BAPA-429554 format. One record per residue (C-alpha): residue number from 0; x, y, z. Coordinates in pm, 1 decimal, decimal comma. Example, Ala and Ser with C-alpha at 12.3 -4.5 7.8 and 13.67 -1.06 7.14 Angstrom:
% residues 2
+-----+----------+----------+----------+
! pos !        X !        Y !        Z !
+-----+----------+----------+----------+
!   0 !   1230,0 !   -450,0 !    780,0 !
!   1 !   1367,0 !   -106,0 !    714,0 !
+-----+----------+----------+----------+
END
This chain:
% residues 117
+-----+----------+----------+----------+
! pos !        X !        Y !        Z !
+-----+----------+----------+----------+
!   0 !  12413,9 !  11094,9 !  10416,7 !
!   1 !  12168,2 !  10837,5 !  10241,4 !
!   2 !  11953,3 !  11011,5 !   9965,9 !
!   3 !  11701,0 !  10752,5 !   9891,6 !
!   4 !  11586,4 !  10757,6 !   9509,6 !
!   5 !  11229,1 !  10827,0 !   9369,0 !
!   6 !  11027,1 !  10478,4 !   9375,3 !
!   7 !  11226,4 !  10412,6 !   9706,1 !
!   8 !  11020,8 !  10260,2 !   9997,2 !
!   9 !  11078,3 !  10322,7 !  10362,5 !
!  10 !  10975,5 !  10093,8 !  10600,8 !
!  11 !  10982,2 !  10119,9 !  10981,9 !
!  12 !  10980,9 !   9835,7 !  11209,6 !
!  13 !  10733,6 !   9967,1 !  11473,7 !
!  14 !  10879,6 !   9691,5 !  11743,7 !
!  15 !  11179,3 !   9754,8 !  11922,7 !
!  16 !  11487,6 !   9598,0 !  11804,7 !
!  17 !  11792,5 !   9448,4 !  12008,8 !
!  18 !  12036,9 !   9712,8 !  11868,7 !
!  19 !  12323,4 !   9463,5 !  11886,4 !
!  20 !  12222,5 !   9275,6 !  11573,6 !
!  21 !  12424,9 !   9390,6 !  11263,1 !
!  22 !  12369,0 !   9282,7 !  10891,3 !
!  23 !  12231,5 !   8912,5 !  10933,2 !
!  24 !  12031,7 !   8955,5 !  11207,4 !
!  25 !  11852,8 !   9307,1 !  11045,0 !
!  26 !  11850,7 !   9107,8 !  10740,3 !
!  27 !  11645,2 !   8829,4 !  10897,9 !
!  28 !  11421,5 !   9071,9 !  11026,8 !
!  29 !  11324,3 !   9251,0 !  10730,3 !
!  30 !  11268,2 !   8907,5 !  10593,4 !
!  31 !  11082,0 !   8735,0 !  10819,3 !
!  32 !  10922,6 !   9035,3 !  11025,4 !
!  33 !  10875,7 !   9300,3 !  10764,3 !
!  34 !  10770,1 !   9079,7 !  10513,9 !
!  35 !  11046,2 !   9235,6 !  10254,2 !
!  36 !  11341,0 !   9181,7 !  10024,5 !
!  37 !  11655,7 !   9339,4 !  10184,0 !
!  38 !  11801,2 !   9355,2 !   9849,4 !
!  39 !  11514,5 !   9543,8 !   9707,6 !
!  40 !  11705,5 !   9891,1 !   9742,5 !
!  41 !  11442,5 !  10019,7 !   9986,7 !
!  42 !  11510,4 !  10155,7 !  10305,9 !
!  43 !  11443,9 !   9943,6 !  10674,0 !
!  44 !  11451,6 !  10144,6 !  10987,4 !
!  45 !  11466,9 !   9992,9 !  11325,3 !
!  46 !  11414,6 !  10130,2 !  11667,3 !
!  47 !  11612,4 !  10083,7 !  11993,0 !
!  48 !  11414,2 !   9953,4 !  12301,5 !
!  49 !  11489,4 !  10297,8 !  12469,0 !
!  50 !  11347,6 !  10495,4 !  12163,2 !
!  51 !  11715,0 !  10684,4 !  12162,9 !
!  52 !  11898,7 !  10468,8 !  11887,9 !
!  53 !  11798,1 !  10388,4 !  11526,3 !
!  54 !  11931,3 !  10159,8 !  11241,6 !
!  55 !  11880,0 !  10166,0 !  10923,0 !
!  56 !  11965,8 !   9870,0 !  10672,3 !
!  57 !  12016,1 !   9995,2 !  10284,8 !
!  58 !  12136,2 !   9800,3 !   9982,8 !
!  59 !  12280,2 !  10060,0 !   9706,9 !
!  60 !  12313,1 !   9806,3 !   9414,8 !
!  61 !  12663,5 !   9718,2 !   9574,5 !
!  62 !  12610,9 !   9606,4 !   9880,2 !
!  63 !  12424,6 !   9655,6 !  10201,0 !
!  64 !  12456,3 !   9931,1 !  10405,3 !
!  65 !  12405,2 !   9980,9 !  10764,5 !
!  66 !  12348,2 !  10304,4 !  10944,9 !
!  67 !  12334,1 !  10392,1 !  11282,9 !
!  68 !  12241,0 !  10675,0 !  11516,3 !
!  69 !  12212,5 !  10753,9 !  11876,9 !
!  70 !  12054,0 !  11094,9 !  12010,1 !
!  71 !  12243,9 !  11189,6 !  12285,8 !
!  72 !  11968,6 !  11409,3 !  12468,7 !
!  73 !  11647,4 !  11308,1 !  12335,0 !
!  74 !  11453,6 !  11029,0 !  12184,7 !
!  75 !  11331,6 !  10971,9 !  11841,3 !
!  76 !  10968,2 !  11014,3 !  11781,8 !
!  77 !  10811,6 !  10665,1 !  11721,5 !
!  78 !  10499,5 !  10524,4 !  11625,5 !
!  79 !  10261,5 !  10370,2 !  11929,8 !
!  80 !  10385,0 !   9959,4 !  11900,9 !
!  81 !  10077,4 !   9821,9 !  11750,5 !
!  82 !  10132,1 !   9703,4 !  11410,4 !
!  83 !  10462,3 !   9546,4 !  11271,4 !
!  84 !  10559,1 !   9786,5 !  11028,3 !
!  85 !  10485,9 !  10147,2 !  10922,2 !
!  86 !  10579,8 !  10295,9 !  10567,2 !
!  87 !  10731,9 !  10614,0 !  10557,3 !
!  88 !  10806,4 !  10870,7 !  10285,2 !
!  89 !  11142,6 !  10979,3 !  10239,1 !
!  90 !  11077,0 !  11308,1 !  10364,9 !
!  91 !  10909,2 !  11179,6 !  10673,0 !
!  92 !  11277,4 !  10965,5 !  10723,0 !
!  93 !  11497,7 !  11257,1 !  10691,8 !
!  94 !  11245,3 !  11429,9 !  10972,0 !
!  95 !  11293,9 !  11123,9 !  11185,9 !
!  96 !  11678,3 !  11082,4 !  11166,7 !
!  97 !  11699,6 !  11436,4 !  11272,0 !
!  98 !  11498,9 !  11369,7 !  11583,1 !
!  99 !  11175,1 !  11558,0 !  11452,7 !
! 100 !  10801,7 !  11468,5 !  11516,1 !
! 101 !  10782,2 !  11337,5 !  11166,1 !
! 102 !  10368,5 !  11257,3 !  11215,0 !
! 103 !  10300,4 !  11634,6 !  11196,4 !
! 104 !  10418,0 !  11616,9 !  10840,9 !
! 105 !  10104,2 !  11599,9 !  10578,0 !
! 106 !  10146,7 !  11557,4 !  10215,4 !
! 107 !   9957,2 !  11784,6 !  10013,9 !
! 108 !   9754,8 !  11702,8 !   9747,2 !
! 109 !   9834,4 !  11764,7 !   9411,7 !
! 110 !   9607,5 !  11946,4 !   9203,9 !
! 111 !   9488,3 !  11756,1 !   8887,3 !
! 112 !   9509,5 !  11944,2 !   8557,1 !
! 113 !   9189,6 !  12025,1 !   8402,2 !
! 114 !   9137,0 !  11813,8 !   8113,5 !
! 115 !   9060,4 !  11999,8 !   7759,9 !
! 116 !   8684,9 !  11967,5 !   7656,2 !
+-----+----------+----------+----------+
END
């Protein structure tokens, strides 16, 4: 299982992608559509047209990794097709991979320590 490290950004392509694309095709989409660097160490997530397939492209420092998942009985929860990309947290990515509704998660606000006056 892929575990993004602290500081890793997760970018979701909101438009459906041809799931026949491999390393080269998805790398081109990262550069052209998501306006990102495929070799940055960030995670790039792509959805299939029907919503039941996803591919994840990630540079782990030694090479590109391509992960794929297909849900057999349901569909992933995707955002509306409006923008080209959306940033997720690593926790939201894990929920998305599991087929859960990641949109219902809200990060708690970290309370600021009072300053000594």
